[in-house]
Each structure stands twice: as C-alpha cells, then as structure tokens.
C-alpha positions in Angstrom: 127.6 54.3 -90.2 126.1 53.2 -93.5 124.7 50.0 -92.0 123.1 51.9 -89.1 121.7 54.6 -91.5 119.9 52.0 -93.7 118.7 50.1 -90.6 117.4 53.4 -89.1 115.6 54.2 -92.3 114.0 50.8 -92.4 112.9 51.0 -88.7 111.4 54.5 -89.4 109.4 53.3 -92.3 108.2 50.3 -90.2 107.1 52.7 -87.4 105.4 55.1 -89.9 103.4 52.3 -91.4 102.3 51.2 -88.0 101.2 54.7 -87.0 99.3 55.2 -90.2 97.5 51.8 -89.9 96.6 52.4 -86.2 95.2 55.8 -87.1 93.1 54.5 -90.1 91.7 51.7 -87.9 90.5 54.1 -85.2 89.2 56.7 -87.7 85.7 55.1 -87.6 85.4 55.1 -83.9 84.2 58.7 -83.4 83.4 58.3 -79.7 87.0 57.7 -78.6 88.8 60.9 -77.5 91.9 59.1 -76.3 93.1 55.5 -76.6 96.3 53.7 -75.6 97.4 50.7 -77.6 99.8 48.4 -75.6 100.8 48.3 -71.9 104.6 49.1 -72.2 105.1 52.8 -71.7 108.2 52.9 -73.9 106.5 51.2 -76.9 102.8 51.9 -76.4 100.9 53.9 -79.1 98.4 56.5 -78.1 95.5 57.9 -80.2 93.9 61.3 -79.7 91.3 63.4 -81.4 92.9 66.8 -82.2 89.8 68.8 -81.2 89.2 67.0 -77.9 89.8 68.3 -74.4 91.8 65.1 -73.7 94.6 66.3 -76.0 97.8 66.8 -73.9 99.3 70.3 -73.8 102.5 69.2 -75.6 100.5 68.4 -78.7 99.4 71.3 -81.0 95.8 70.9 -82.2 96.8 72.7 -85.4 99.3 70.1 -86.6 99.4 69.6 -90.4 98.7 66.2 -91.9 101.6 63.8 -92.1 104.4 62.7 -89.9 106.1 64.8 -87.2 108.6 64.4 -84.4 108.0 66.2 -81.1 110.0 66.3 -77.9 108.2 66.0 -74.6 110.6 66.2 -71.7 113.0 63.3 -72.1 110.8 61.4 -74.5 110.7 62.0 -78.2 107.6 61.0 -80.1 106.9 60.1 -83.7 103.4 61.4 -84.8 101.0 60.7 -87.6 98.2 63.3 -88.2 95.2 62.4 -90.3 94.1 64.4 -93.3 92.2 67.7 -92.9 89.0 66.2 -94.5 89.0 63.2 -92.1 86.4 63.4 -89.3 87.4 63.2 -86.6 91.0 64.2 -87.1 93.3 61.9 -85.3 96.9 62.0 -84.1 98.8 58.7 -83.4 102.0 59.0 -81.3 104.7 56.5 -80.3 108.0 57.0 -78.6 111.0 56.8 -81.0 113.0 54.7 -78.5 111.5 51.5 -80.0 112.6 52.6 -83.5 116.1 53.5 -82.4 116.6 50.3 -80.5 115.3 48.3 -83.5 117.7 50.1 -85.8 120.6 49.6 -83.4 119.9 45.9 -83.0 119.6 45.4 -86.7 122.8 47.2 -87.4 124.7 45.3 -84.7 123.4 42.0 -86.1 124.9 43.0 -89.4 128.1 44.5 -88.1 129.1 41.8 -85.7 129.9 39.2 -88.5 131.6 41.9 -90.5 133.8 42.9 -87.5 134.7 39.2 -86.9 135.6 38.7 -90.5 137.5 42.0 -90.9 140.7 40.9 -89.2 140.7 37.7 -91.3 140.0 39.6 -94.5 142.6 42.2 -93.6 145.2 39.5 -92.9 144.6 37.7 -96.1 144.8 41.0 -98.0 148.0 42.0 -96.4 149.5 38.6 -97.0 148.5 38.6 -100.7 149.7 42.2 -101.1 153.1 41.4 -99.5 153.5 38.4 -101.7 152.8 40.4 -104.9 155.0 43.3 -103.7 157.9 40.9 -103.1 157.9 40.0 -106.8 157.7 43.6 -107.7 160.6 44.4 -105.3 162.6 41.6 -106.9 161.9 43.1 -110.4 163.0 46.5 -109.0 166.3 45.0 -107.8 166.9 43.4 -111.1 166.3 46.7 -112.9 168.7 48.4 -110.5 171.3 45.8 -111.4 171.0 46.8 -115.0 172.9 50.0 -114.1 176.1 48.0 -113.8 175.7 46.4 -117.2 176.9 48.1 -120.4 174.0 46.7 -122.3 170.5 46.2 -120.6 169.2 42.7 -120.5 165.6 41.4 -120.6 163.7 41.0 -117.4 162.4 37.6 -116.4 158.7 37.0 -117.3 158.2 34.1 -114.9 157.0 34.3 -111.3 155.5 37.7 -111.7 152.0 39.0 -111.0 149.7 38.3 -113.9 148.7 42.0 -113.9 152.3 43.0 -114.6 152.9 40.4 -117.4 152.0 42.7 -120.3 153.9 45.6 -118.7 157.0 43.5 -118.3 156.7 42.2 -121.9 156.5 45.8 -123.1 159.6 46.8 -121.1 161.4 43.8 -122.6 160.5 44.8 -126.1 161.8 48.3 -125.3 165.0 46.8 -123.8 165.5 44.7 -126.9 165.4 47.8 -129.1 167.8 49.6 -126.7 170.1 46.6 -126.8 170.1 46.7 -130.6 170.7 50.5 -130.5 173.6 50.1 -128.1 175.2 47.5 -130.2 174.8 49.6 -133.4 176.1 52.7 -131.5 179.1 50.8 -130.1 179.9 49.4 -133.6 179.4 52.8 -135.1 181.8 54.4 -132.6 184.4 51.7 -133.1 184.2 52.0 -136.9 184.3 55.8 -136.7 187.4 55.6 -134.5 189.0 53.2 -136.9 188.1 55.3 -140.0 189.5 58.5 -138.3 192.6 56.8 -137.1 193.6 55.7 -140.6 193.6 59.1 -142.3 195.0 60.8 -139.3 197.9 58.4 -139.2 198.4 59.0 -142.9 198.4 62.7 -142.4 201.0 62.3 -139.6 203.3 60.4 -142.0 202.7 62.9 -144.8 203.6 65.8 -142.5 206.8 64.0 -141.5 207.6 63.5 -145.2 207.0 67.2 -145.8 209.5 68.1 -143.0 212.2 66.2 -144.8 211.6 67.9 -148.1 214.8 69.6 -149.2 213.7 71.7 -152.2 210.6 73.7 -152.9 209.5 71.5 -155.9 209.8 68.4 -153.6 207.7 70.2 -150.9 205.0 71.0 -153.5 205.0 67.4 -154.6 204.5 66.2 -151.1 201.8 68.7 -150.4 199.5 67.1 -152.9 198.8 63.8 -150.9 198.7 65.9 -147.7 195.9 68.1 -149.1 194.0 65.0 -150.3 194.3 63.4 -146.9 193.0 66.6 -145.2 190.1 66.7 -147.6 189.2 63.1 -146.9 189.4 63.8 -143.1 187.1 66.8 -143.5 184.6 64.8 -145.6 184.6 62.0 -143.1 184.0 64.4 -140.2 181.2 66.1 -142.1 179.5 62.8 -142.8 179.7 61.8 -139.1 178.2 65.1 -138.1 175.5 64.6 -140.8 174.4 61.2 -139.6 174.4 62.3 -136.0 172.2 65.3 -136.8 169.8 63.2 -138.9 169.3 60.7 -136.0 168.7 63.3 -133.3 166.7 66.1 -134.8 163.0 66.1 -135.8 162.6 67.6 -139.2 159.6 69.8 -140.4 158.5 69.2 -144.0 157.5 72.2 -146.2 156.5 72.5 -149.9 159.6 72.6 -152.1 160.2 72.8 -155.9 162.2 69.7 -156.8 164.0 70.9 -160.0 166.1 73.6 -158.4 167.2 71.3 -155.6 168.3 68.6 -158.0 170.2 71.2 -160.1 172.0 72.5 -157.0 173.1 69.0 -156.1 174.3 68.3 -159.6 176.2 71.6 -159.5 178.0 70.6 -156.3 179.3 67.3 -157.8 179.8 68.4 -161.4 183.5 69.1 -160.9 184.1 65.5 -159.5 182.1 64.1 -162.5 183.9 66.2 -165.0 187.3 65.1 -163.6 186.3 61.5 -164.5 184.6 62.5 -167.8 181.3 61.3 -166.4 178.2 62.7 -168.0 175.3 63.8 -165.7 171.8 64.2 -167.1 168.6 65.4 -165.3 165.0 64.8 -166.2 162.4 66.5 -164.0 159.2 68.4 -164.5 159.8 72.1 -163.6 156.4 72.3 -162.0 156.9 69.4 -159.7 156.6 70.5 -156.1 156.9 68.2 -153.1 156.5 68.4 -149.4 159.8 67.5 -147.7 162.7 68.9 -145.8 165.3 70.7 -147.9 168.4 69.7 -146.0 167.4 66.1 -145.6 166.5 65.6 -149.2 169.8 67.4 -150.2 171.7 64.9 -148.1 169.9 62.0 -149.7 170.6 63.1 -153.3 174.1 64.4 -152.6 175.2 61.1 -150.9 173.7 59.1 -153.7 175.4 61.2 -156.4 178.7 61.1 -154.4 178.7 57.3 -154.4 177.6 57.0 -158.0 180.5 59.2 -159.2 182.9 57.6 -156.8 182.2 54.0 -157.9 181.6 54.7 -161.6 184.3 54.3 -164.2 185.5 57.2 -166.3 183.7 58.1 -169.5 180.3 56.7 -168.2 176.9 58.2 -167.7 174.8 58.9 -164.6 171.1 59.8 -165.0 169.0 61.6 -162.5 165.2 61.3 -163.0 162.3 62.7 -160.8 158.8 61.6 -161.5 155.4 61.7 -159.8 152.8 58.9 -160.1 149.6 59.6 -158.2 150.2 60.2 -154.5 153.8 59.0 -154.8 156.9 60.8 -156.1 160.4 59.4 -156.6 164.0 60.3 -157.5 166.0 57.7 -159.4 169.8 57.9 -159.8 171.3 55.3 -162.2 175.0 54.8 -162.8 177.1 52.5 -165.0 179.4 51.3 -162.2 180.3 47.8 -161.2 177.1 47.3 -159.0 177.0 45.5 -155.7 177.1 41.9 -154.8 173.5 40.7 -154.0 174.6 39.4 -150.6 176.1 42.8 -149.7 172.9 44.6 -150.6 171.5 43.4 -147.3 174.0 45.4 -145.3 174.7 48.4 -147.6 172.8 50.8 -145.3 174.9 50.1 -142.3 177.6 52.6 -141.5 181.1 52.0 -142.8 180.0 49.1 -145.0 182.3 49.1 -148.1 180.3 47.7 -151.0 183.1 46.8 -153.5 186.8 46.2 -153.4 187.4 49.2 -155.7 190.1 51.5 -154.4 188.4 54.8 -153.8 188.8 57.6 -151.3 186.5 58.0 -148.4 184.8 55.5 -146.2 182.9 53.4 -148.7 179.3 53.3 -149.8 177.9 52.5 -146.4 178.4 55.7 -144.5 176.8 57.8 -147.3 173.9 55.3 -147.5 173.6 55.3 -143.7 173.2 59.1 -143.8 170.7 58.8 -146.6 168.7 56.2 -144.7 168.5 58.3 -141.6 167.4 61.4 -143.6 164.8 59.3 -145.4 163.4 58.0 -142.1 163.1 61.6 -140.9 161.2 62.7 -144.0 158.9 59.7 -144.1 160.4 58.3 -147.3 162.0 55.0 -148.4 165.3 54.2 -150.1 165.8 51.2 -152.4 169.1 50.1 -153.9 169.3 47.5 -156.7 171.5 46.4 -159.5 170.6 47.4 -163.0 169.6 44.7 -165.5 172.6 42.8 -166.8 174.8 44.2 -164.1 175.2 47.4 -166.0 175.2 49.6 -163.0 173.5 50.5 -159.7 170.0 52.1 -159.3 169.3 54.3 -156.3 165.6 55.0 -155.7 164.1 57.3 -153.2 160.3 57.3 -152.8 157.9 59.4 -150.7 154.2 59.7 -150.5 152.6 63.1 -151.0 151.1 64.5 -147.8 147.3 64.7 -148.4 147.3 68.0 -146.5 150.1 69.5 -148.6 
C-alpha cells in the first residue's frame, strides 16, 4: 500500500504538471474554443474556454482556479482551471485512467522484486532466529538444571549470541556472589550447630549430675555450672538472632546523641568488668550528635566491649573514646589484652572465628565481630581491628561519615 501510495502521488503530480503546461501553451490562442490533444480517447487531453458555447454540460463554467476531479458517466477527469485574471479562461481535462495505470505499473515494478525476495528474506530470518533461539533454549535448560544443584554454577559464555554475552556475564557475576553466600551460609549453619551442640551436651551432663546430688549443699554446688551453661546458651542464641536480624533488615538512620548511648553500653558491661577488676574510662563530647541507627550502633559497641572484657586480663584498663574530625566521626575501644595474631586478623570478622587460645566462655571473638560487621554495613560505617603498639592490647575502631543532609 505504501509503494502504491507514493507511486500514485508521483503519477498525479506528473499529470497535474502536464495539464498546467498544456493550458499555459494554449492560453495565447484566443480563437480556439475547444481543442483535443492526442488521438487515444482514454489518454487524450481536451482544452475548452470556460465561457464558450462548446463547453460540455458536465463542466461548470464557474469552476474555481486550480485542480479538480469530476465524474462524467464511467469516466473520471482530472481538470486544471486557469486563473481568474487570465483571458480567455481555460480548462484542461484528461481522464484519470492514465494516471492510475501509471501508478499501478510503477508500484508493480517495485513490488515484484520485493515479492520475489520476501520468501528468501523470510527464510533466512527464520533460520537465523531459530539458530539464535537454540542457544537461548540451551541456556534455559542449563539454568533449569541448576535447580538440582545445592550451589548454583556459572553459565558457559561460549557459543552464545553476542547480544547476550554481557547479560550472561552479569548473571555469572550474580551467581558467583550467590555461590559465596551459599558457602558462607552453609558454613555458618554448620558452625552454629556445632556451637549449640557443645553447650547443650554440657547442660545435659550437668542436669544428670544434678539428679545424682544427695544433699542440698551438693545440689547448690552443681547448680553453679548449670546456670553458667544456661547463660552461655542464652548468649549464643541472642548473638545468632542478632546477626540474622542485621543481615535481613534495612535500618533507618536518625540523629542520635552519642554520649548517652556509650554510657548505657558501659553500664551493661560494668558488672563483668568489675568482676575482673577492669577499669573502664569514657572520653566523649557531650554535644556530639551523629546520624545512625540506635540498635545497630549499640550492637557494635556492646560486642566490642564484650570481647575487650572477655579477652583482657584482670586489673587492666579499657578506654572508650569518641571523636569527630570534619565529616567523619569514630569510636575507639582499646584494651590491654593479648592482641591477635596478624594472620588471624584477616579472618576475625568471620562467624565463629576464635582469635586466641585463651579459655573464655562464649563462642570466641568472631561471632561478636561478625555481628558488629553486619551492623556496620547496615549503618554505612566501617570497622577496623588492629594490634596496639608493642602488642600492648587490641584497638577496635568504628568510623562513619556524617550524612551531609543530617
């Protein structure tokens, strides 16, 4: 239809130019009332003076200047009428059959090669599309096979359409992250089961020992380790819930005065520090306010304090300092414990990593640091752990940039 339309328009313009030129050529011949140009009735042009008696009845002598189309019986004419100021005024007419035939022939000459090439083009297109879709179907089957794997594997990046190469690479990067997450989750689950099994088995033995107590003093004596075991199990369960919550919930930061939060954390761990005669000191500007999440920052500070007290020897000192330097603020907790081996510092933020061989209750430094790391990621902060100069203790450092909009 588009080819015929443009061919029709071109034929009409050609016919209009012919009518105009014939009219202008005959405008000087004032003595001609009617003139026929050509012998073929279907294609001949006829020229009339509008005010002559020779004008046929199907032509209106009051036609306006320009082009018109008029039906006369079974024949349709294309007309050109000269300007009002022209003397004499002329009308040139020609049947439109010539124009339509010219448009049709021109369209057919254009369409025939296209119609011949269309099956070939369509066949090549279908062949190429099927070839590309076969590779996509192969990838789809490989993705479906991943459902039977415990850990997803990377998709092959060979023999795939070039248009899909970047898409497949992005999927493989995502699968690599999922693979790492699955491994970490599997390891975390195994470690958690192991850590829970140990205190639960100890509790079972302690309950059996309690059943065999024959006197009230002996019963009270055996209740002491039982209570300690229950407290360790409760603490471990709380830590597992904390790390799961930090990894799954998006936190909203709000303005928060830092000094009261630090004092509350110190108050929670003061009895444990006092039991070991550990001195706790706090240095913070009372006016310092930061934009963070209360629960997340409390978990960070409390876990750092818990590990500092747990691994510090008796009659030592732990300092807590909060400062602000330009757009960055930080909390530093420095103890006088044994520190951490430099090689173990690389893995200290992984869950259930025990940093030293010191016999302490709980699950080691790693679970607390894993919780702190998850909370820090949620608040947009960073945690650094380093040995103090001359191996005189461990320095825990939490840094966060002040929100410009805060």
